[in-house]
N, C-alpha and C positions, 0 to 999 in steps of 0.2 A: 524679144530676143529668146533664143532657145535656152532651156534650163538643163545644164549638165548635172548628172547625179552626183550629189555631194554626200548623201547619207547612205553608207554601205553597211554599217554595223550600228545597232542600237542596243545599249545596255538598259535592261528593265529592272529597276530596284523594287523588290516586292516587300510588302509588309507581312508579318507572320500569319495574319488571318487568311491570306490568299493561298496558302499551301496546306491548310488543314484538310483531313479527309472529310468527304461530304460537305465541302465548302459551300457557302451561299452562292447566289447568282453571280455570274461573271462581272468583275469590276470594270469601272470606266478605264482604269489603267490598262488592263489586259485588252479590252476592246480597242483602245487607241493604239496600242503596240501592234496588234494584229493588223489593224487598218493601215498603219504606216508601212508595215512590212509588205503587205499585199500591193500597196499603191506604189511604193518606191523600189521593191525588190530587195530591200535590205535584210540582213541577217539579224535575228534577235538573240541576245545573250541574257538569260534570266539569272538574277542574283538574289539569293536569300542570305541575310546575315542572322545567324543564330547566336544567342549569348544568354548565359545564366549567371547573374551576379552572385547568387548564393553559392554556386559551385566554385567560382573564382575566389570568393572570400573565405572559403572553408579552410580551417587550420587543422582539421582532423585527418586530412589526406595528404599524401606526398605530392610533389610536383608531377612525378610520372603518372600517378593515379589520376590526377586532375586532367592531364593531357589525354590520357586514354578515354576518360569520360567525355571530354570535349569531342573527340573523334567519334565516339559512339553516338552522341546526340546529333552531330553533324551528319553522320551516315543515315540516321533515321529520318531526318528532315530531307536529305537528298532523295530518298525514295518518294516522299510526298511531292517534291519539286519535279521529279521525273514524270509523275502522272500529269502534272500541268503542262510540261513540255510536250508530252505525247498528245495531249488534246490539241495544243496549238499546231503541232506538226501535222496532225490529221487535216488541218485546214489549209494545207499547202504552203506552210511557212517554214523556212530554214531556221531552226532554233537550237540553241545550246543552253546549258544550265550549269550552275555551280552554287554550292552551299559553302559558306565560310563561317567558322567560329572566330569572331574578331570583335574588338571593342577599342575605343568608342565607335558608334555606328557611322558617323560622318567620316572618320579616318578609314574605316573598313571600306566604305564605298569609294573613297578617293584612291585607296591602294588598288582596288579592282580596276578603276578607270585607268590608272597608270599601267597596269599589267596588260589589259585587253585592248586599250586604245580605241574605244568606240568613237564614232562621230557625234553621237548624241546620247544623253542619259535621260530616260523616262522614269518619273517617280510620282507617286500619288501625292497631291498637294495636301498639306495639313492646315489647320486653322492658324491664322497669323494675327498677332496683336502687336504692331510696331510701336514702340515707345522710345523716343530719343535715340534710336539706333542701338540700343543696348540689349535688346532681347536676343537670346540664343535660340536658334532653330536650325534643324538639319537642312531644311529647304534653303534658308538664307545662306548658310555656310556653303552648301553645294553650289548655289548660284554664284558666290563670290570666288570660290577656290577651285572649282572644277576646270581642267584644261579642255574638256569637251562641252558642247552645247548642252543645256539642261532644259528639259520639257517637264513642267510641273502640271499634272493632269488633275482637273477638277471633276468631282463626281456629278456636278450640276450640268455638265456639257455632254451632249450625246454625239454630236458630229461637228466637224470643222467646216464652217461655211463662210465666216467673216473673220479676217485676220487684220488686226491693227499692228502696224510696224512703226515703232517709235524711232525717228531718225533726227540727227542733229540736236539731241537733247542732253548730251553728256558734258557739255562745256559751258562755262558761264560767259565767255566772251561773245557778244552778239555778232561779231564779225566772223566767228568760226561756226559756220552753219552745218555743213556736212563734211564727213571725213571718209577715208578709205574704209574704216570700220562700218560706216553706214552702207556702203556698197555690199560688203560682206553680209550685213544683216538682211538687206533686201534680197540678196541672192539666195540665202538660206530660206527666208520667209517665202520667196518666190517659188522655190522648189516644193515646199510643203503646200503652198497655195495651189500650184499647178497639179500636184498629186491628188489633192482633196477637192479640186475644182472649186476653190474658195476665192472670194473677192478679197483684195488687199487694199488697206487704207493707210497710206503713209501719214504719220502725225508728227508735227513739229511744234514745240512750244518755244515762244520767244519772250524776252523781257526787255523793255525799252530802258536804256540808261537814264537815270534821273538827272535833272539839271536844276541848278539853283538860280535865284533871281540875279540879274545883272545890275550892278550898282555903280553910279558915277558920282564924282564930288560935286558936280554942278546941279544936276537935275534930281539927284537922289535915286531911290530904287525905281527901276523901269520894269513895267509889267510885260516882260518878254518871255518869261519862263514858260507859260502855257503854249505860246506860239512855237518856241524852240522844241518843246516836248512833243508837240503834234508833228512837227517836221521830222523829228527823230523817229517817231512812231511810224510814219509813212515810209521812211527810208528803210527801217528795219523790216516792215511787212513786205515791201517790194523785194528786198534782198532774200529773205527767208522763203517767200512764196516762189520766187524765181528759181532758187537753188533746189528746193524740194520738188517742184514740178519738173525740173530738168532731170532730176534723179528718177522720178516716177516714169517719165517718158522713156528713159533709157531701158527701164524694165517693162515697158508697154503697159503701164498702169494708167487708167483714165485720170485726167486732171480733176474730174468731178469727185474722185475718191480721196483727194488730198485735203488734209486739215492742217491749217496753220493758225494757231491761236496764241493770244497773249496770256502769260501766266506761268506758274511753276509747272514743270513737266510732271511732277508727282501728283498734281491735281488735274492737269489737262488730259493726260493719258487715260485715267479712269473715266473722265467725263465723256471723252470721245468713244471709248470702248462701250459705254452704256448707250450712247446715242446711236451707234451703228449695230448694236446687239452683237458685239464681238464674242466669238468663241475662243479666240486665242490672241494674246498680246505678245508680240515679239519685241525684245529690247536688248540693249547691251548692258554689260556689268563690268565693274572695276573692283579688283581686290584691294580693299583698304582695311586698316586695323580698326579695332573697336573704339579706341580713343579718338582716332582721326574722324570716325563717323559722326562724332558729336559736333564737329566743326566743319563738316563738308556737306555739299549738296548731294544727298543720297536719294536716288530715284527708284531703284528696283524694289527695295523692301516695302515702302509705302504703297507702291502700285500692286505688289503681291497681296498686301493687306486689304486694299480697297476694291479689288475686282473679284468676281465670282467665276471668271472664265479661266481657261488654261493660260499659263504663262511660259513663254519660250525665252530662255536667256541665251543670247548669242555670244559666245566667247571666242577670243582669238588665241587663247592658250599662252599668251606671253607673260601673264602675271598669275598663273595658277599656283596652288600650294598643295603639294602632295606629301603626306607624312611618311616617316620612315616605316620600314617593315615591322609588324608587330611580332614580338617574341612568342606570344601565346596563340597565334593563328593556327587554325586546324581546318582541313578541307574534308567535306563529306562526299562519298561515292555511293550512288544508289545501289541497293542490294540486288535489284532486278532491272533489266533492260525492258521497260514497259512498252516501248515501241516494238521490240521483238516479240513481247508477250502478245500483242495484238496481231502481229503478222504471222507468227508461228507458235501458237499457244501450246501445241503438242510437243514442241521441242523445249519450251521454256519451263514446263511444269511436269512433274511425275504423274499427277492425276488431277482430274477436274476438282476434286475436293480441296486440293492445295490452293486452288484459285479462290474457292469460297472462304477459306480460312485466312486469306491475305488481309489481315486487319489494318495494316498500314496504308492500304489503298481504299478509296471510296467504294461503296456498294455499287454505284453506277458503273465505275470502271471495271470492277470485277464481273459485272453482268456483261459488259462489252467483250471482255476476254472470253467468257463462256459462250456468248453468242457467236463470236468468231470461230471458236472451236467447233461448235455445232454446225456452222455453215460449211467449214472445211470437210467435216465428215459427210454431210449430206451431198456436197458436191462430188466427193469421192465415190459415194454410193451410186450417184447418177452416172458418173463416167464408167464405172464397172458395168452397170446394167446396159450401157450403150456400147460396150466393147472398147472403151477408151483405155489409155495407158494407166496402169495401176500405180498410184503413188504410195509413199511410205506413211500412210495414215491409218491408224487402227480404228476401223469403223465399229468395232465391238464396244468402244468406250462411249457410244452415244447415250446409252442408258445412264452411265455415270455422269455425263454432262447434264442431262436433264434432271437427275437427282440433285446435283450440286446447285443448279439454278433454282429448283424448288426450295432447297434448304436456305438459299440466299434470300428468296422472296419471303420466307417465314421469318428470317432474321430481321429483314427490313420492316415487315409488318409489326413485329414485336417492338422494334425501336420506335416506330411511329405511335403505337399504342401507349408506350411508356412516356413519350414526350407529351401526348395528349393528357395523360393522367397527371403528370407533374404540372402542366399548364392549368388544368382544372383545379388542382389543389392550391396553386398559387393564387388563382382568382378568388 
């Protein structure tokens, strides 16, 4: 069947290290977000949550002073985030970005989800250690409480080629195999699979109802338990296999890709994911309380803990939990429009030296701005020499651009030498 686009907006939740100047190599989260946007045509909305507990706990400043400092710090981070957005935009992706001062982190993310209403939330996956359903983790909370789908990205995965879709695993009644939610799950997994040209493997775990020995007053215990158990197993396997294969056929998934296995879903799903070398596991989630998790069959959290691949949580939005608005929230606005800085540097800056002194932006990006400025000037000089239309570009600033580039190169070399010196001293 054809796949109708369901993902039109993706919220990308960034960790603080991803917006630092001169940041390390591009993360798996950013690669996955860009790939999703280019393959589906969806818009990216970058979110950075900034927070300083020392500032919020200070008793030496007034409430107004603390709020002004929150806004100042959010504005500084907004400029860093604007650089990342400009890099992504240069790759042909429609991207927006926002910095929020808010706390706690999970509530801040959920408030943003409620405001912007994305179809899916992408976040870097963290280490999980699931113990009795009592561990607190932003990933788990987001999986349970978000009204939008949640995609937890693993650093161990480069691309999406094999997708395991867990269907019919959310209910304990063996007769209840698939539900409408499973159609939604496979529809979303199917869109992603179609976009990434990935194979999809529907997985269903079943458990056979236990039977006790049949007893009569005349003959005593009769050894019929094993026979009844085997008949029950065969009936359960037929039922589950038939329903899951019918669901797979509806979505034009090969019956050879269907896995129906006996056992607990929290064990079966990771086993199949390892067997097919899965890059992504798609599954449903239900929002239940912490105490209830001690006495319920919880699948999402142990699967998250047992797999090294990406995990996609398909939500229906009906049982989401969005917190109230935070009284201390603050929003940051970038001091510079960095996309405009690349497109029209001569309009964004008074002089090339101002670009070289732009400490809140990486050296690489400052070089890109200066190179764009140099390119504009040389293109203007060529047009003038060939009798073209004269534009409003001051060609006399070329020497200033070259001087600023040289100064930036010296600064970059000095930083590299200092880093090497410190590394040698540490060794």
